[in-house]
Every structure is written in structure tokens, then in C-alpha cells.
C-alpha positions in Angstrom: 33.5 -17.6 -61.1 32.0 -18.1 -57.6 32.2 -21.6 -56.2 29.2 -22.8 -54.3 30.0 -23.8 -50.7 28.9 -27.2 -49.3 29.1 -27.8 -45.5 29.2 -31.3 -44.1 27.7 -31.4 -40.5 26.5 -33.9 -38.0 27.3 -35.3 -34.6 30.7 -37.0 -33.9 31.8 -40.3 -35.4 29.3 -40.5 -38.2 32.0 -40.5 -40.9 32.1 -36.8 -42.0 35.8 -36.6 -42.4 36.0 -39.8 -44.3 33.3 -38.6 -46.7 35.1 -35.3 -47.0 38.4 -37.0 -47.9 36.7 -39.3 -50.5 35.2 -36.3 -52.2 38.2 -34.2 -52.2 40.8 -36.8 -52.9 42.5 -35.9 -49.5 43.6 -32.5 -51.0 42.8 -30.7 -47.8 43.6 -27.2 -46.8 43.2 -25.5 -43.4 41.1 -22.4 -43.2 42.7 -21.0 -40.0 45.7 -22.4 -38.0 44.5 -20.9 -34.7 44.5 -23.6 -32.0 40.9 -24.9 -31.5 39.8 -23.9 -35.1 41.7 -26.0 -37.5 40.4 -29.2 -35.8 36.8 -27.9 -36.3 36.6 -26.6 -39.8 38.7 -27.4 -42.8 37.9 -26.9 -46.5 39.0 -28.2 -49.9 38.1 -27.8 -53.5 35.9 -30.5 -55.1 34.1 -31.1 -58.4 31.4 -33.3 -59.8 29.8 -33.4 -63.2 31.4 -30.1 -64.3 30.5 -28.3 -61.1 33.3 -26.9 -59.0 32.6 -26.2 -55.3 34.2 -25.7 -51.9 33.5 -28.5 -49.4 33.8 -27.7 -45.6 34.3 -30.4 -43.0 33.1 -29.4 -39.4 33.6 -30.8 -36.0 30.9 -33.1 -34.5 28.1 -31.3 -32.6 27.4 -33.1 -29.3 25.5 -31.3 -26.6 26.2 -34.2 -24.1 29.9 -33.9 -24.4 32.1 -32.4 -21.7 34.9 -31.6 -24.2 36.1 -28.1 -23.4 36.2 -27.3 -27.1 32.6 -28.2 -27.8 31.3 -24.7 -27.6 33.9 -23.6 -30.2 33.1 -26.6 -32.4 29.4 -25.7 -32.3 30.1 -22.1 -33.1 32.4 -23.0 -36.0 29.8 -25.5 -37.4 27.1 -22.8 -37.3 29.4 -20.4 -39.1 29.9 -23.1 -41.8 26.2 -23.6 -42.0 25.7 -19.8 -42.4 28.2 -19.6 -45.2 27.0 -22.7 -47.1 24.8 -22.8 -50.1 24.0 -26.5 -49.6 24.4 -28.6 -46.4 25.1 -32.3 -46.1 23.7 -33.6 -42.9 25.4 -37.0 -42.0 23.9 -39.5 -39.6 24.7 -43.1 -38.5 22.4 -45.7 -40.1 23.5 -48.4 -37.6 22.5 -46.3 -34.5 19.3 -44.7 -35.8 17.9 -41.3 -34.9 19.5 -39.8 -31.8 18.8 -36.7 -29.6 21.9 -35.1 -31.1 20.6 -35.8 -34.7 17.3 -34.0 -33.7 19.2 -31.1 -32.3 21.3 -30.7 -35.5 18.2 -31.1 -37.6 16.5 -28.2 -35.6 19.5 -26.0 -36.4 19.3 -26.9 -40.1 15.5 -26.2 -40.3 16.2 -22.6 -39.0 18.9 -22.1 -41.6 16.5 -22.4 -44.5 19.2 -23.9 -46.7 18.9 -26.9 -49.0 19.7 -30.0 -47.1 21.1 -33.4 -48.3 20.4 -36.0 -45.6 22.9 -38.8 -45.8 22.6 -42.0 -43.8 26.2 -43.5 -43.5 27.6 -46.8 -42.3 25.2 -49.0 -44.3 27.9 -51.4 -45.4 25.3 -53.8 -46.7 23.5 -50.9 -48.2 20.4 -51.6 -46.1 18.1 -49.0 -47.5 15.4 -49.9 -45.1 17.6 -48.4 -42.3 17.1 -45.0 -43.8 13.3 -44.9 -43.2 13.4 -43.7 -39.6 15.3 -40.6 -40.6 12.3 -39.2 -42.5 11.1 -38.2 -38.9 13.8 -35.4 -39.0 11.7 -33.6 -41.6 14.6 -33.0 -43.9 13.3 -34.9 -47.0 14.7 -38.0 -48.6 17.6 -39.8 -46.7 20.3 -41.0 -49.0 22.0 -44.3 -48.1 25.8 -44.4 -48.0 28.6 -46.7 -47.2 31.5 -44.3 -47.3 34.1 -47.0 -46.5 33.0 -48.9 -49.6 32.2 -45.8 -51.7 28.6 -47.0 -52.2 26.1 -44.3 -52.8 28.5 -41.4 -53.2 27.5 -40.6 -56.8 23.8 -40.2 -55.9 24.7 -37.9 -53.0 26.9 -35.7 -55.2 24.1 -35.6 -57.8 21.7 -34.4 -55.1 24.3 -31.8 -53.9 24.9 -30.2 -57.3 21.2 -30.2 -58.2 20.8 -27.5 -55.5 23.4 -25.2 -57.0 21.8 -22.0 -58.3 22.9 -20.4 -61.4 23.0 -16.7 -60.3 25.2 -15.2 -63.0 23.7 -12.0 -64.2 24.5 -11.5 -67.9 24.8 -7.7 -67.2 27.9 -8.5 -65.2 30.0 -9.7 -68.1 30.8 -6.3 -69.4 32.5 -5.3 -66.2 36.2 -5.9 -65.4 36.0 -6.9 -61.7 38.4 -5.5 -59.2 38.4 -7.2 -55.7 39.8 -5.5 -52.7 40.9 -8.1 -50.2 42.8 -8.1 -47.0 42.6 -8.5 -43.2 39.9 -6.6 -41.3 40.9 -3.0 -40.3 43.5 -2.4 -43.0 41.3 0.3 -44.6 39.4 -1.5 -47.4 36.2 0.4 -46.8 38.0 3.8 -46.8 39.7 2.9 -50.1 36.4 1.9 -51.7 35.0 5.2 -50.8 38.0 7.1 -52.1 38.1 5.0 -55.3 34.4 5.8 -55.8 34.8 9.5 -55.1 33.9 12.6 -57.0 36.1 11.6 -60.0 34.2 8.3 -60.4 30.7 7.7 -61.7 28.7 5.0 -59.9 26.2 3.5 -62.2 24.3 1.2 -59.9 24.6 -1.6 -57.4 24.0 -5.1 -58.7 23.8 -8.3 -56.7 26.8 -10.3 -57.5 27.4 -13.9 -58.2 28.3 -14.5 -54.6 25.7 -14.4 -51.8 26.0 -11.1 -50.0 28.7 -9.7 -52.1 28.0 -6.5 -54.1 29.4 -5.4 -57.4 29.7 -1.6 -57.5 30.1 -0.5 -61.1 32.2 2.6 -62.0 34.1 4.0 -65.0 37.8 4.6 -65.1 39.6 5.7 -68.3 36.3 5.3 -70.2 36.2 1.6 -69.3 33.6 -0.3 -67.3 34.8 -1.7 -63.9 33.1 -3.1 -60.9 34.5 -3.2 -57.4 33.9 -6.6 -55.7 33.5 -5.1 -52.2 34.4 -7.5 -49.4 34.9 -4.7 -47.0 31.5 -4.6 -45.6 30.9 -8.4 -45.4 32.0 -9.0 -41.9 29.0 -9.9 -39.8 28.9 -8.7 -36.3 28.2 -12.2 -34.8 31.4 -13.5 -36.5 33.6 -11.4 -34.4 32.4 -12.6 -31.0 34.9 -15.0 -29.4 36.2 -16.4 -32.7 38.9 -15.5 -35.2 37.7 -12.8 -37.6 40.4 -13.8 -40.1 39.2 -17.4 -40.0 35.7 -16.5 -40.7 36.5 -14.1 -43.5 38.7 -16.6 -45.5 35.9 -18.1 -47.6 34.4 -14.7 -48.4 37.9 -13.5 -49.5 38.4 -16.7 -51.6 35.2 -16.2 -53.4 36.0 -12.6 -54.1 39.4 -13.5 -55.5 38.0 -16.3 -57.7 35.4 -14.1 -59.4 37.8 -11.1 -59.8 39.7 -10.1 -62.9 42.2 -7.9 -60.8 42.9 -8.2 -57.1 44.0 -5.3 -54.9 45.7 -6.8 -51.8 45.4 -4.2 -49.1 47.9 -4.4 -46.3 48.6 -2.2 -43.2 51.6 0.1 -43.9 51.7 1.3 -40.2 53.0 -2.2 -39.3 56.6 -3.3 -39.8 55.9 -6.3 -41.9 53.1 -8.4 -43.3 51.1 -10.7 -41.0 50.7 -14.4 -41.7 47.1 -13.7 -42.9 48.4 -11.1 -45.3 50.8 -13.7 -46.8 48.1 -16.3 -46.8 45.8 -14.0 -48.9 48.5 -13.1 -51.3 49.4 -16.8 -51.7 45.8 -17.6 -52.6 45.8 -14.8 -55.2 49.0 -16.2 -56.7 47.7 -19.7 -56.8 44.4 -18.5 -58.4 46.6 -16.9 -61.2 45.2 -13.4 -60.8 47.0 -10.1 -61.6 47.4 -8.1 -58.4 48.6 -5.0 -56.8 49.9 -4.8 -53.2 48.2 -1.6 -51.8 50.1 -0.5 -48.7 47.6 1.7 -46.9 48.1 4.0 -43.8 51.4 5.1 -45.2 50.8 8.5 -43.5 50.8 7.2 -39.9 54.5 7.0 -39.3 57.6 7.9 -41.0 59.7 5.1 -42.4 62.0 4.2 -45.3 60.1 2.8 -48.2 63.2 0.9 -49.2 63.2 -1.0 -45.9 59.5 -1.9 -46.2 60.0 -3.0 -49.8 62.8 -5.3 -48.7 60.5 -6.8 -46.1 57.8 -7.3 -48.8 60.3 -9.1 -51.0 61.1 -11.4 -48.1 57.5 -12.1 -47.2 56.3 -12.5 -50.7 59.3 -14.3 -52.2 56.9 -16.8 -53.9 55.5 -14.0 -56.1 58.5 -11.9 -57.0 56.5 -10.2 -59.8 54.4 -8.2 -57.3 53.7 -4.6 -57.9 53.4 -2.1 -54.9 51.7 1.2 -54.4 51.9 3.2 -51.1 48.7 5.1 -50.3 46.7 6.7 -47.5 43.0 6.4 -47.7 42.7 9.0 -44.9 44.6 11.8 -46.8 44.0 10.4 -50.4 47.7 10.2 -51.0 48.3 8.3 -54.3 44.9 6.6 -54.2 44.2 8.1 -57.7 47.0 6.0 -59.1 45.7 2.7 -57.9 43.5 2.0 -60.9 46.3 3.1 -63.2 48.5 0.3 -61.8 45.6 -2.1 -61.8 45.0 -1.5 -65.5 48.7 -2.1 -66.2 48.9 -5.5 -64.4 45.6 -6.6 -66.0 47.0 -5.7 -69.5 50.1 -7.7 -68.7 48.0 -10.7 -67.7 46.0 -10.4 -70.9 48.9 -10.1 -73.2 49.4 -12.5 -76.1 52.9 -12.9 -77.4 53.8 -14.1 -80.8 55.4 -17.5 -81.1 58.3 -16.0 -83.0 59.2 -13.7 -80.1 58.8 -16.4 -77.5 61.2 -18.7 -79.4 63.7 -15.9 -79.8 63.7 -15.5 -76.0 63.9 -19.2 -75.5 66.9 -19.5 -77.8 68.8 -16.7 -76.0 67.9 -18.3 -72.6 69.3 -21.6 -73.7 72.5 -20.1 -75.1 73.0 -18.3 -71.7 72.3 -21.4 -69.6 71.9 -24.8 -71.0 69.1 -27.1 -69.7 70.0 -29.8 -67.4 70.9 -33.3 -68.6 70.8 -36.8 -67.0 73.8 -38.9 -67.6 74.2 -39.3 -71.4 70.7 -38.0 -72.1 70.6 -34.4 -73.1 67.6 -32.2 -72.8 66.4 -31.0 -76.2 64.0 -28.0 -76.1 62.1 -27.9 -79.3 59.8 -24.8 -79.1 57.5 -22.8 -77.0 54.0 -21.4 -77.6 51.4 -19.4 -75.7 48.1 -21.3 -75.1 46.1 -18.9 -73.0 46.0 -15.6 -71.0 44.9 -14.5 -67.5 47.5 -15.7 -66.5 49.8 -16.0 -69.6 50.3 -19.7 -70.0 53.2 -21.1 -72.1 53.8 -24.7 -73.2 57.4 -25.8 -73.6 57.9 -28.9 -75.8 61.0 -31.0 -74.9 62.2 -34.5 -75.5 61.7 -35.6 -71.8 59.7 -33.4 -69.4 61.3 -35.0 -66.4 64.7 -33.4 -67.3 63.4 -29.9 -66.7 63.8 -29.4 -63.0 62.4 -26.8 -60.7 65.4 -24.6 -60.9 65.6 -24.4 -64.7 61.8 -23.8 -64.9 62.3 -20.9 -62.5 65.2 -19.7 -64.6 63.1 -19.7 -67.7 60.2 -17.9 -66.0 62.6 -15.2 -64.8 64.1 -14.7 -68.3 60.7 -14.6 -70.0 59.3 -12.2 -67.3 62.4 -9.9 -67.7 62.2 -9.8 -71.4 58.4 -9.4 -71.7 58.0 -7.1 -68.6 55.2 -9.1 -67.2 54.9 -7.2 -63.9 52.1 -7.9 -61.6 50.9 -11.1 -63.0 51.8 -14.7 -62.4 52.8 -16.8 -65.5 52.4 -20.5 -66.0 54.8 -22.9 -67.7 53.6 -26.3 -68.8 56.4 -28.7 -69.8 55.5 -31.4 -72.3 57.7 -34.3 -73.3 57.6 -36.7 -76.2 54.3 -38.6 -76.1 52.6 -36.3 -73.6 49.2 -35.2 -74.6 
């Protein structure tokens, strides 16, 4: 499901980062670790009243500053505004309306996006100090004392009230396949090959994400839709800024709404880039079945075994990965991509009987006893599956703290080996006595 994007903007020192941390519980991730970028735009997941969304913090916009990074800060803030579904514009209630506030307001007027105007630093909640900000022409100013957490609930209510429900019911019949990866790894060419003469394109439907397009097609008499991120790079985004950094939120949205993810990497290079690994990591954390599509395998001769060993090193956190080596240029093995995609999706959708699960668990315990602490022995009672996509198993024990990371990994490997759950993450939940 697509998560709406909320950007927090304003001039420096109005409390944007503190507000960001309050909303996200300080679970902050960096979009791009390029110097001069991470300081300017960071994101984190947030939720309110059943609505999940992505919150972006931006650098302060200050036209009077002689900071050499100010041009980059302004550019990154404008990119965040362009990406956002809703914008939080934060100002300082103790200072009043400034020239910088008016400059930012002018940018926001041109964006045509829903704006939530927030007047911060009202520690005594002096609502009368918000009145001057009506002059910015951005609607009702919301009072806030972020340090005392006063007014946050009303602001969050205002934010989520602007979220649009854009889910088309016709989309529900499609199994969504997202092609993700760095620019210039051949995603567009693969899309064209996958939708070639052996495929029937029904139509183009506006997707749940702004600007993304679902391209329906049939494979093996089943309805699929490509979530095409290949054509979503805007020309202005490649000027003097990191293309990878700008594309992250689009890639994340495509992954979140996909049922299957094809991670496209460049086979002409000797190993994966940091961005490749970062994208694969997000797919893993999102619990999506995936296929590593090594494109451009025709460009130079190399030993597949050597590249596979490098993949195992780079992607050690997702040892279950499945790989296919293709050439979008020549068509080599492209026809087998969907066959492998179907396989990993079926693995992710599997339900295993409780009887079989407990047989595997019994054998695993006989082979390697669970850890104990002093005189306290771990007693594993039973295991059951609670959900699919990814397969999720709950293990009931006498004390959950006794199951350490190593033994959890051992169990995961044994279950994956016996059940042949290739291409999909699996999730283990350990519950001890008294845990809900």
C-alpha cells in the first residue's frame, strides 16, 4: 500500500527537526549518505489514527545566509515539496512573520499542495500569536509548543485529513510486480521486453502512487501489473544533485505496493553498488519476495560463479535471494524472469500445516538444543504459522529471552532448508509465557 509523503519545511531554527523526532519517535533513516545531502533531507515512517505515512525533514531555507550549502539545501527542500502529498510549513510564533517565511510561502503557493501551517514555540500556547500568519495566505495557522508536545494531535489530525484515498478497486485483481534499481541498469528495456509480443497489455491504469503507472499484462493465464519506476526520473532531478537520493522515495513506494519485486542490477560491473545493497535491504525489511535480475550479462565475459560469490557477500543479510542472469538488449533469459517471479511469490504465499512445522521443529531441536541460562533450560512448546507474505511463524517457549539471535537464525535456516522457501524472507516471532 502506498504511504502518503509529508514534508516539513521552513526557515532555520523554527523546530522542524524536533517536531520530526516527536512524530517519528526518533526512528530516523537517512535517504542518501552523500555529503551535503543527509544534513538536508531525512525521512522516517510515522503513523496517526490508523494512517501510515512517510515524514521528510528538510534543511532550513534562508536566502540571507552565506552558508555555502544553502543552494543545495534549497534544492533538496524543493525536491521534498515536489514529492510530498501534504506539506507542513513551520514558523516561529515568538518572532512573527519574516521575509524568509514569505519567501517559503510563495514557493508553497506555487506547489498547489495541501499546506498545514504550524506556528511553533508557543510555550504558553498564546493562540493570539498565530493571527499574523494568516497574512501568508495559507489558511488556518495551528499553534504548537513542540517542546511541551502541546498541539501535536490537532496538527496530525490536519495532516491526515488531507490524505486522499486513491485506491482503484480494479487494481485488486492484479498481482503487482515492481522493477526497482539504480538509474541506467536497464529497467526500461526490461519493461519493454517483458511486455513484448508474447504479452498482452490490457490498458494503463493510474496507480495508487502519484505519477506511477500500473501496466497490466497476462502471464501463464494470470493477471499481473508492472509497477514501472523506470520512467519516473524527472529531468530537473538530475541537475547537480544525486539521482539515487532523489529516486529513493519513489523506489520505496513501488516496493511497498508490490507483491513481487524484481531488483535489477548491472551485470557489467564487478559487484553491487551501495545503492543496490540499500534497495535490496529495503525489499528485505518490507518482507517482499524478490528476484535479483542481473542485467547486461552480455557485455563482458565473466565467470557466473565469481559474480554469485560476490552477491552472497554483498547480500549476506538475505541469503534466500534468487538470481537470474539476463540481457535486455539481446533478450537472453528475459522470458524466464516471470517464471522465477511466480515461484518466489508462491513460496511467500505458502501455508504450512502445523503438524509439518512441529515435525521440523522437533528435528531441529534434536540436532541442536536451544540455549539455556544457568539452571534455566529453554523449553520450546510448539510452532504455528500466523500469516503469509512473508510466511510468519510464532514459536511458543517458556522464556522468550532465552532464544538468542544465533539460535533464531539456526531455526530459520532449518525451516527454510526443509520447506524450500527460496526467494522470500520469513519471519519468526518468539513468545514466552505470559506474552500476549
